[in-house]
All heavy atoms as an XYZ file, in Angstrom:
707
protein
N     -26.508     -7.075     76.168
C     -27.501     -6.136     75.716
C     -28.896     -6.495     76.160
O     -29.179     -7.721     76.280
C     -27.585     -6.166     74.189
C     -28.637     -5.184     73.507
S     -28.739     -5.281     71.761
C     -27.081     -4.546     71.291
N     -29.606     -5.542     76.550
C     -30.959     -5.725     77.068
C     -31.884     -6.290     75.886
O     -31.638     -6.196     74.655
C     -31.596     -4.419     77.474
N     -32.779     -7.045     76.397
C     -33.840     -7.606     75.336
C     -34.720     -6.507     74.687
O     -35.186     -5.656     75.488
C     -34.761     -8.616     76.029
C     -34.041     -9.913     76.430
O     -32.967    -10.104     76.012
O     -34.694    -10.623     77.333
N     -34.827     -6.492     73.414
C     -35.717     -5.617     72.728
C     -36.888     -6.344     72.239
O     -36.657     -7.296     71.442
C     -34.956     -4.823     71.499
C     -33.680     -4.117     72.144
C     -35.825     -3.766     70.872
C     -33.915     -2.904     72.920
N     -38.068     -5.868     72.628
C     -39.307     -6.501     72.119
C     -40.008     -5.456     71.174
O     -40.317     -4.339     71.577
C     -40.293     -6.973     73.274
C     -39.746     -8.059     74.093
C     -38.696     -8.002     75.142
C     -39.999     -9.357     74.019
N     -38.550     -9.260     75.522
C     -39.286    -10.137     74.845
C     -40.965    -10.096     73.120
C     -39.438    -11.502     74.939
C     -41.119    -11.515     73.313
C     -40.314    -12.164     74.211
N     -40.247     -5.853     69.939
C     -40.831     -4.920     69.028
C     -42.158     -5.469     68.393
O     -42.233     -6.612     68.235
C     -39.767     -4.715     67.813
N     -43.012     -4.707     68.014
C     -44.331     -4.986     67.362
C     -43.958     -5.452     66.020
O     -42.910     -5.252     65.451
C     -45.244     -3.894     67.405
O     -44.772     -2.776     66.591
N     -44.981     -6.074     65.373
C     -44.871     -6.511     63.898
C     -44.554     -5.293     63.084
O     -43.886     -5.331     61.999
C     -46.167     -7.213     63.506
C     -46.306     -8.470     64.166
C     -47.632     -8.941     64.452
C     -45.420     -9.442     64.507
C     -47.840    -10.182     65.126
C     -45.540    -10.694     65.082
C     -46.868    -11.063     65.452
O     -47.142    -12.309     66.013
N     -45.294     -4.285     63.432
C     -45.100     -2.978     62.672
C     -43.734     -2.501     62.682
O     -43.048     -1.985     61.714
C     -46.278     -1.945     63.079
O     -45.993     -0.790     62.470
N     -43.194     -2.477     63.987
C     -41.813     -2.015     64.130
C     -40.796     -2.820     63.376
O     -39.807     -2.343     62.813
C     -41.449     -1.811     65.605
C     -42.220     -0.831     66.390
C     -42.288     -0.909     67.842
O     -42.150     -1.998     68.417
O     -42.265      0.147     68.565
N     -41.028     -4.068     63.400
C     -40.209     -4.977     62.667
C     -40.177     -4.873     61.235
O     -39.166     -4.733     60.457
C     -40.397     -6.470     62.973
C     -39.555     -7.511     62.252
C     -40.142     -6.786     64.602
N     -41.427     -4.597     60.853
C     -41.718     -4.251     59.319
C     -40.915     -3.052     59.020
O     -40.327     -3.083     57.910
N     -40.958     -2.023     59.787
C     -40.243     -0.795     59.404
C     -38.819     -1.001     59.351
O     -38.033     -0.452     58.555
C     -40.471      0.291     60.476
C     -41.860      0.931     60.358
C     -42.259      1.947     61.461
O     -41.365      2.052     62.479
N     -43.346      2.413     61.507
N     -38.275     -1.826     60.366
C     -36.849     -2.111     60.398
C     -36.423     -2.897     59.151
O     -35.271     -2.706     58.758
C     -36.513     -2.895     61.792
C     -35.129     -2.916     62.149
C     -34.648     -1.500     62.444
C     -35.160     -3.644     63.502
N     -37.283     -3.876     58.732
C     -36.834     -4.700     57.645
C     -37.417     -4.268     56.253
O     -37.392     -4.975     55.352
C     -37.490     -6.166     57.985
S     -36.598     -6.784     59.392
N     -38.057     -3.045     56.323
C     -38.657     -2.420     54.974
C     -39.650     -3.442     54.348
O     -39.518     -3.744     53.149
C     -37.437     -2.179     54.070
N     -40.509     -3.910     55.188
C     -41.603     -4.681     54.775
C     -42.909     -4.345     55.527
O     -42.853     -3.569     56.504
C     -41.300     -6.232     54.910
S     -41.038     -6.849     56.479
N     -44.030     -4.966     55.245
C     -45.261     -4.658     55.812
C     -45.360     -5.514     57.217
O     -44.539     -6.440     57.373
C     -46.439     -5.138     55.005
O     -46.439     -6.629     55.030
N     -46.282     -5.082     58.038
C     -46.392     -5.839     59.362
C     -46.735     -7.218     59.120
O     -46.202     -8.043     59.903
C     -47.349     -5.009     60.202
N     -47.615     -7.541     58.109
C     -47.920     -8.844     57.966
C     -46.695     -9.754     57.367
O     -46.669    -10.896     57.712
C     -49.029     -8.891     56.851
C     -50.356     -8.543     57.362
O     -50.600     -8.630     58.487
O     -51.324     -8.141     56.525
N     -45.901     -9.240     56.489
C     -44.720     -9.827     56.012
C     -43.809    -10.080     57.173
O     -43.136    -11.139     57.410
C     -44.104     -9.064     54.904
C     -44.842     -9.076     53.651
C     -44.359     -8.003     52.608
O     -43.755     -6.988     52.989
O     -44.289     -8.331     51.508
N     -43.669     -9.056     58.087
C     -42.838     -9.186     59.320
C     -43.389    -10.293     60.140
O     -42.561    -11.204     60.690
C     -42.743     -7.890     60.082
N     -44.623    -10.381     60.457
C     -45.161    -11.569     61.134
C     -44.826    -12.875     60.585
O     -44.465    -13.726     61.307
C     -46.724    -11.351     61.174
C     -47.502    -12.283     62.128
C     -48.972    -11.862     62.101
N     -49.603    -13.103     62.953
C     -50.282    -14.129     62.424
N     -50.294    -14.237     61.122
N     -50.900    -14.969     63.247
N     -44.987    -12.978     59.236
C     -44.482    -14.263     58.683
C     -43.028    -14.605     58.779
O     -42.675    -15.741     59.106
N     -42.162    -13.466     58.734
C     -40.824    -13.737     58.972
C     -40.488    -14.130     60.306
O     -39.688    -15.185     60.562
C     -40.075    -12.329     58.563
C     -38.512    -12.379     58.807
C     -37.811    -13.125     57.868
C     -38.169    -10.851     58.871
N     -41.189    -13.523     61.301
C     -41.008    -13.797     62.702
C     -41.349    -15.250     63.001
O     -40.654    -15.998     63.650
C     -41.742    -12.828     63.472
C     -41.118    -11.446     63.482
C     -41.849    -13.359     64.972
C     -41.967    -10.301     63.901
N     -42.538    -15.644     62.383
C     -42.979    -17.123     62.648
C     -41.951    -18.073     61.960
O     -41.639    -19.203     62.594
C     -44.420    -17.149     62.061
C     -45.453    -16.539     62.908
C     -46.759    -16.687     62.409
N     -47.155    -18.073     62.682
C     -48.309    -18.586     62.463
N     -49.202    -17.766     61.900
N     -48.597    -19.965     62.725
N     -41.614    -17.739     60.719
C     -40.610    -18.605     59.978
C     -39.369    -18.843     60.728
O     -38.824    -20.045     60.782
C     -40.414    -18.134     58.591
C     -39.463    -18.869     57.736
S     -39.231    -18.231     56.190
C     -38.300    -16.848     56.511
N     -38.821    -17.715     61.301
C     -37.557    -17.770     61.977
C     -37.655    -18.314     63.499
O     -36.646    -18.473     64.172
C     -36.902    -16.510     62.035
C     -36.539    -16.077     60.563
C     -35.481    -15.001     60.433
N     -35.117    -14.881     59.005
C     -34.506    -13.774     58.658
N     -34.091    -12.846     59.468
N     -34.190    -13.618     57.304
N     -38.986    -18.434     63.987
C     -39.079    -18.904     65.369
C     -38.719    -17.915     66.382
O     -38.400    -18.443     67.564
N     -38.783    -16.558     66.274
C     -38.548    -15.628     67.332
C     -39.644    -15.772     68.334
O     -40.778    -15.987     68.014
C     -38.397    -14.229     66.722
C     -37.167    -14.165     65.686
C     -36.223    -15.028     65.525
C     -37.077    -12.994     64.777
N     -35.370    -14.532     64.453
C     -35.910    -13.267     63.992
C     -37.700    -11.838     64.565
C     -35.418    -12.403     63.078
C     -37.251    -10.996     63.625
C     -36.123    -11.267     62.791
N     -39.210    -15.594     69.600
C     -40.202    -15.515     70.725
C     -41.188    -14.421     70.589
O     -40.763    -13.320     70.161
C     -39.382    -15.367     71.930
C     -37.943    -15.622     71.533
C     -37.853    -15.368     70.066
N     -42.456    -14.790     70.799
C     -43.497    -13.793     70.724
C     -44.342    -13.751     71.975
O     -44.426    -14.803     72.621
C     -44.458    -14.074     69.470
C     -43.854    -14.008     68.133
C     -44.697    -14.377     67.002
N     -44.919    -15.903     67.154
C     -45.832    -16.444     66.673
N     -46.796    -15.965     66.095
N     -45.920    -17.811     66.838
N     -44.968    -12.584     72.229
C     -45.863    -12.570     73.403
C     -46.756    -11.459     73.223
O     -46.430    -10.292     72.563
C     -45.064    -12.366     74.685
C     -44.374    -11.115     74.948
C     -43.674    -11.060     76.253
N     -42.937     -9.813     76.382
C     -41.875     -9.572     77.217
N     -41.572    -10.489     78.077
N     -41.370     -8.453     77.372
N     -47.898    -11.539     73.839
C     -48.977    -10.524     73.795
C     -48.770     -9.703     75.089
O     -48.768    -10.138     76.021
C     -50.293    -10.951     73.689
C     -51.350     -9.874     73.545
C     -52.809    -10.339     73.401
N     -52.917    -11.163     72.121
C     -53.054    -10.661     70.935
N     -53.186     -9.338     70.745
N     -53.274    -11.458     69.956
N     -48.485     -8.363     74.840
C     -48.114     -7.491     75.905
C     -49.479     -6.943     76.505
O     -50.563     -7.131     76.036
C     -47.270     -6.314     75.402
S     -45.682     -7.027     74.940
N     -49.310     -6.321     77.670
C     -50.453     -5.753     78.478
C     -51.283     -4.781     77.694
O     -52.447     -4.596     78.035
C     -50.024     -5.249     79.814
O     -49.235     -4.029     79.613
N     -50.626     -4.180     76.668
C     -51.401     -3.136     75.856
C     -52.248     -3.699     74.690
O     -52.797     -3.195     73.921
C     -50.533     -1.986     75.254
C     -49.346     -2.522     74.468
O     -49.330     -3.806     74.218
O     -48.686     -1.764     73.982
N     -52.050     -5.110     74.576
C     -52.836     -6.022     73.551
C     -52.041     -6.212     72.258
O     -52.463     -6.736     71.302
N     -50.779     -5.522     72.265
C     -49.982     -5.581     71.061
C     -49.087     -6.808     71.150
O     -48.510     -7.037     72.216
C     -49.140     -4.302     70.698
C     -48.337     -4.552     69.617
C     -50.181     -3.174     70.600
N     -49.016     -7.697     70.042
C     -47.999     -8.761     70.184
C     -46.731     -8.215     69.703
O     -46.515     -7.490     68.716
C     -48.462     -9.898     69.039
O     -49.752    -10.356     69.532
C     -47.467    -10.951     69.052
N     -45.627     -8.675     70.530
C     -44.332     -8.231     70.234
C     -43.346     -9.500     70.081
O     -43.694    -10.522     70.605
C     -43.800     -7.225     71.347
C     -44.567     -5.958     71.253
C     -44.012     -5.038     72.263
N     -44.490     -3.569     72.016
C     -45.668     -3.177     72.516
N     -46.374     -3.996     73.208
N     -46.043     -1.936     72.318
N     -42.253     -9.321     69.482
C     -41.377    -10.368     69.293
C     -39.959     -9.804     69.871
O     -39.616     -8.662     69.777
C     -41.163    -10.783     67.792
O     -40.266    -11.961     67.767
C     -40.471     -9.639     66.995
N     -39.327    -10.803     70.326
C     -37.754    -10.475     70.861
C     -36.934    -10.469     69.748
O     -36.822    -11.340     69.058
C     -37.549    -11.602     71.919
C     -36.132    -11.308     72.461
C     -35.669    -12.319     73.588
C     -34.301    -12.189     74.030
N     -33.921    -13.234     74.810
N     -36.331     -9.320     69.563
C     -35.410     -9.209     68.315
C     -34.101     -9.890     68.675
O     -33.433     -9.779     69.676
C     -35.060     -7.743     68.145
C     -36.326     -6.850     67.707
C     -35.899     -5.502     67.526
C     -37.066     -7.367     66.520
N     -33.530    -10.532     67.624
C     -32.096    -11.045     67.753
C     -31.163     -9.876     67.838
O     -31.390     -8.721     67.544
C     -31.958    -11.943     66.448
C     -32.962    -11.471     65.572
C     -34.090    -10.875     66.342
N     -29.927    -10.217     68.338
C     -28.955     -9.195     68.648
C     -28.748     -8.203     67.499
O     -28.647     -7.043     67.756
C     -27.687     -9.856     69.154
N     -28.635     -8.730     66.331
C     -28.270     -7.783     65.155
C     -29.368     -6.896     64.968
O     -29.150     -5.718     64.674
C     -27.810     -8.603     64.009
C     -28.939     -9.620     63.554
O     -29.754    -10.055     64.296
O     -28.936     -9.914     62.252
N     -30.661     -7.314     64.955
C     -31.737     -6.478     64.701
C     -32.050     -5.554     65.934
O     -32.472     -4.528     65.742
C     -32.978     -7.274     64.385
C     -33.198     -7.638     62.894
C     -34.600     -8.434     62.766
C     -33.038     -6.532     61.988
N     -31.724     -6.015     67.114
C     -31.803     -5.228     68.240
C     -30.906     -3.952     68.188
O     -31.218     -2.840     68.454
C     -31.637     -5.964     69.604
N     -29.707     -4.200     67.771
C     -28.706     -3.191     67.617
C     -29.178     -2.219     66.530
O     -29.119     -0.965     66.718
C     -27.347     -3.717     67.175
C     -26.257     -2.714     67.092
C     -25.957     -1.942     68.359
O     -26.080     -2.609     69.451
N     -25.637     -0.758     68.407
N     -29.780     -2.646     65.350
C     -30.184     -1.787     64.314
C     -31.410     -1.028     64.832
O     -31.584      0.252     64.503
C     -30.641     -2.635     63.142
N     -32.308     -1.670     65.613
C     -33.491     -0.930     66.076
C     -32.973      0.242     67.087
O     -33.603      1.429     67.039
C     -34.243     -1.943     67.031
C     -35.581     -1.468     67.524
C     -36.788     -1.381     66.665
C     -35.670     -0.921     68.720
C     -37.848     -0.882     67.206
C     -36.797     -0.366     69.228
C     -37.986     -0.278     68.496
N     -32.039      0.004     67.976
C     -31.428      0.988     68.858
C     -30.915      2.178     68.067
O     -31.136      3.309     68.260
C     -30.479      0.439     69.775
C     -31.283     -0.500     70.750
C     -29.695      1.573     70.540
C     -30.358     -1.337     71.647
N     -30.156      1.859     66.969
C     -29.487      2.913     66.239
C     -30.540      3.722     65.440
O     -30.393      4.841     65.299
C     -28.519      2.220     65.189
C     -27.181      1.747     65.811
C     -26.315      0.969     64.958
O     -26.831      0.533     63.795
N     -25.081      0.691     65.206
N     -31.655      3.001     64.915
C     -32.679      3.732     64.273
C     -33.463      4.695     65.180
O     -33.806      5.834     64.869
C     -33.704      2.673     63.787
O     -34.751      3.359     63.164
N     -33.646      4.282     66.442
C     -34.321      5.104     67.437
C     -33.409      6.354     67.707
O     -33.910      7.385     67.807
C     -34.597      4.348     68.599
N     -32.112      6.015     67.906
C     -31.281      7.112     68.144
C     -31.165      8.151     67.084
O     -31.091      9.411     67.214
C     -29.826      6.620     68.415
N     -31.189      7.711     65.811
C     -31.141      8.539     64.682
C     -32.417      9.479     64.649
O     -32.361     10.735     64.238
C     -31.007      7.817     63.290
C     -31.073      8.548     62.058
C     -29.954      9.574     62.036
C     -30.898      7.705     60.812
N     -33.553      8.843     64.991
C     -34.838      9.587     64.928
C     -34.768     10.695     65.923
O     -35.336     11.859     65.800
C     -36.008      8.694     65.235
C     -36.494      7.913     63.973
C     -37.773      7.302     64.062
N     -37.919      6.494     65.338
C     -37.577      5.168     65.425
N     -37.018      4.615     64.284
N     -37.833      4.462     66.451
N     -34.277     10.391     67.107
C     -34.029     11.370     68.273
C     -33.191     12.576     67.783
O     -33.526     13.721     68.110
C     -33.626     10.733     69.439
C     -34.557      9.819     70.354
C     -33.800      9.187     71.390
C     -35.700     10.728     70.815
N     -32.110     12.158     67.145
C     -31.210     13.214     66.650
C     -31.870     14.086     65.753
O     -31.812     15.310     65.772
C     -29.924     12.569     66.121
C     -28.937     12.023     67.063
O     -29.172     12.341     68.282
O     -28.057     11.127     66.629
N     -32.601     13.525     64.696
C     -33.268     14.252     63.673
C     -34.425     15.232     64.470
O     -34.502     16.273     63.986
C     -33.944     13.375     62.698
C     -33.043     12.703     61.735
C     -33.680     11.790     60.912
C     -32.145     13.744     61.017
N     -35.155     14.709     65.491
C     -36.040     15.485     66.108
C     -35.416     16.716     66.877
O     -35.851     17.800     66.837
C     -36.911     14.618     67.114
C     -37.773     13.596     66.550
O     -38.140     13.917     65.266
O     -38.214     12.726     67.184
N     -34.266     16.432     67.536
C     -33.515     17.434     68.194
C     -33.142     18.616     67.280
O     -33.191     19.739     67.424
C     -32.315     16.915     68.815
C     -32.680     16.203     70.249
C     -31.477     15.875     71.010
N     -31.847     14.885     71.921
C     -31.307     13.668     72.075
N     -30.327     13.322     71.237
N     -31.669     12.834     73.031
N     -32.560     18.093     66.092
C     -32.150     19.005     64.941
C     -33.246     19.869     64.543
O     -33.180     21.068     64.264
C     -31.502     18.282     63.825
C     -30.758     19.150     62.743
C     -29.805     20.023     63.274
C     -30.316     18.153     61.712
N     -34.365     19.191     64.206
C     -35.551     19.975     63.757
C     -36.059     20.905     64.796
O     -36.364     22.115     64.568
C     -36.731     19.013     63.453
N     -35.994     20.599     66.158
C     -36.383     21.629     67.117
C     -35.477     22.746     67.152
O     -35.839     23.854     67.366
C     -36.462     20.847     68.557
C     -37.573     19.905     68.660
O     -38.472     19.912     67.906
O     -37.522     18.964     69.588
N     -34.195     22.564     67.064
C     -33.162     23.690     66.974
C     -33.392     24.611     65.931
O     -33.441     25.799     65.951
C     -31.779     23.032     67.007
C     -31.193     22.350     68.253
C     -29.870     21.774     67.929
C     -31.070     23.392     69.527
N     -33.622     24.018     64.672
C     -33.884     24.817     63.434
C     -35.209     25.629     63.728
O     -35.159     26.734     63.249
C     -34.020     24.033     62.307
C     -32.592     23.588     61.741
O     -31.638     24.298     62.054
N     -32.545     22.359     61.086
N     -36.236     25.031     64.270
C     -37.459     25.783     64.430
C     -37.066     26.938     65.422
O     -37.582     28.142     65.202
C     -38.676     24.859     65.025
C     -39.759     25.810     65.552
C     -39.049     23.938     63.937
N     -36.427     26.712     66.568
C     -36.188     27.763     67.444
C     -35.288     28.881     66.847
O     -35.483     30.045     67.048
C     -35.347     27.141     68.666
N     -34.332     28.506     65.984
C     -33.508     29.398     65.366
C     -34.352     30.430     64.324
O     -34.230     31.478     64.305
C     -32.402     28.775     64.530
C     -31.337     29.680     63.967
C     -30.234     28.751     63.325
N     -29.131     29.615     62.825
C     -28.350     29.333     61.991
N     -28.350     28.051     61.487
N     -27.449     30.112     61.453
N     -35.312     29.675     63.576
C     -36.155     30.466     62.617
C     -37.078     31.364     63.417
O     -37.321     32.532     62.981
C     -36.957     29.469     61.765
C     -36.020     28.842     60.653
C     -36.939     27.756     59.912
C     -35.580     29.811     59.646
N     -37.530     30.907     64.490
C     -38.470     31.824     65.390
C     -37.674     33.061     65.949
O     -38.258     34.099     65.875
C     -39.008     31.009     66.476
C     -40.170     29.972     66.049
C     -40.777     29.455     67.182
N     -41.923     28.596     66.753
C     -42.282     27.473     67.282
N     -41.686     27.074     68.373
N     -43.267     26.728     66.781
N     -36.340     32.762     66.272
C     -35.571     33.863     66.737
C     -35.364     34.857     65.688
O     -35.357     36.090     65.978
C     -34.323     33.257     67.368
N     -35.013     34.462     64.488
C     -34.765     35.245     63.352
C     -36.057     36.066     62.965
O     -35.967     37.298     62.729
C     -34.295     34.462     62.135
C     -34.299     35.294     60.803
C     -32.955     33.870     62.350
N     -37.158     35.480     62.951
C     -38.377     36.178     62.522
C     -38.770     37.268     63.622
O     -39.544     38.101     63.361
C     -39.474     35.334     62.133
O     -39.696     34.446     63.406
C     -39.224     34.326     61.044
N     -38.370     36.968     64.837
C     -38.702     37.825     65.975
C     -37.796     39.096     65.911
O     -38.164     40.237     66.504
C     -38.504     37.236     67.284
N     -36.682     39.157     65.237
C     -35.737     40.203     65.210
C     -36.181     41.229     64.158
O     -36.724     40.844     63.141
C     -34.326     39.741     64.786
C     -33.558     38.898     65.708
C     -32.325     38.316     65.096
O     -31.827     38.638     64.070
N     -31.654     37.479     65.933
N     -35.895     42.528     64.273
C     -36.144     43.441     63.390
C     -35.179     43.172     62.230
O     -34.092     42.773     62.358
C     -35.908     44.816     64.017
C     -35.062     44.496     65.226
C     -35.359     43.114     65.544
N     -35.704     43.271     61.006
C     -34.888     43.000     59.840
C     -33.745     43.969     59.539
O     -32.724     43.655     58.879
C     -35.686     42.730     58.675
C     -36.342     43.952     58.065
O     -35.964     45.142     58.538
O     -37.126     43.832     57.053
N     -33.811     45.214     60.014
C     -32.757     46.155     59.802
C     -32.295     46.226     58.232
O     -31.218     46.597     58.056
C     -31.572     45.963     60.651
C     -31.813     45.778     62.173
C     -30.526     45.359     62.899
C     -32.368     47.054     62.738
N     -33.210     45.890     57.410
C     -32.940     45.867     55.997
C     -31.969     44.806     55.459
O     -31.581     44.753     54.350
N     -31.612     43.823     56.429
C     -30.746     42.652     56.020
C     -31.556     41.644     55.476
O     -32.677     41.288     55.905
C     -30.004     42.226     57.295
C     -29.207     43.156     57.987
C     -28.486     42.553     59.206
C     -27.935     43.609     56.970
N     -30.992     40.846     54.368
C     -31.667     39.735     53.985
C     -31.665     38.563     54.974
O     -30.814     38.562     55.901
C     -30.793     39.266     52.784
C     -29.879     40.452     52.496
C     -29.858     41.206     53.605
N     -32.480     37.656     54.913
C     -32.739     36.686     55.971
C     -31.432     35.831     56.009
O     -31.087     35.512     57.145
C     -33.960     35.785     55.519
C     -34.010     34.467     56.416
C     -35.187     36.398     55.547
N     -30.724     35.543     54.877
C     -29.609     34.908     54.952
C     -28.426     35.493     55.873
O     -27.744     34.857     56.666
C     -28.797     34.617     53.654
C     -29.570     33.758     52.670
C     -30.830     34.517     51.961
O     -30.895     35.651     52.204
N     -31.482     33.757     51.064
N     -28.400     36.778     55.937
C     -27.439     37.507     56.814
C     -27.861     37.471     58.228
O     -27.066     37.552     59.174
C     -27.238     38.946     56.339
C     -26.314     38.922     54.991
C     -26.091     40.326     54.606
O     -26.663     41.413     55.140
N     -25.271     40.519     53.656
N     -29.264     37.587     58.397
C     -29.754     37.409     59.849
C     -29.489     36.038     60.311
O     -29.526     35.845     61.704
C     -31.295     37.847     59.906
C     -31.441     39.315     59.614
C     -32.929     39.599     59.810
N     -33.730     39.353     58.623
C     -34.911     39.016     58.659
N     -35.690     38.967     59.717
N     -35.635     38.826     57.487
N     -29.502     34.992     59.474
C     -29.209     33.776     59.992
C     -27.785     33.422     60.481
O     -27.431     32.514     61.246
C     -29.616     32.685     59.037
C     -31.240     32.390     58.747
C     -31.346     31.570     57.623
C     -31.815     31.876     60.047
N     -26.954     34.211     59.976
C     -25.524     34.040     60.128
C     -25.005     34.295     61.546
O     -25.697     35.048     62.267
C     -24.609     34.713     59.123
């Protein structure tokens, strides 16, 4: 698996804690850290957290795609003449 480097904030989101708490956790566990060219300090995630990070990102992408599809569908419905049909029947 490729190395995943995450910011304190991203680790916090993954572990359901604040960025400061994540920083403490990272220091306590001795995970490698480095300051990146954008000025943000990132840590190399262990394999189990890297896998969870990838799954979380994939889920967010799926939800974004689903939202985009629903927006497109609603726009198409509102652009159609209603022909006296309720919205539920126009969506079917």
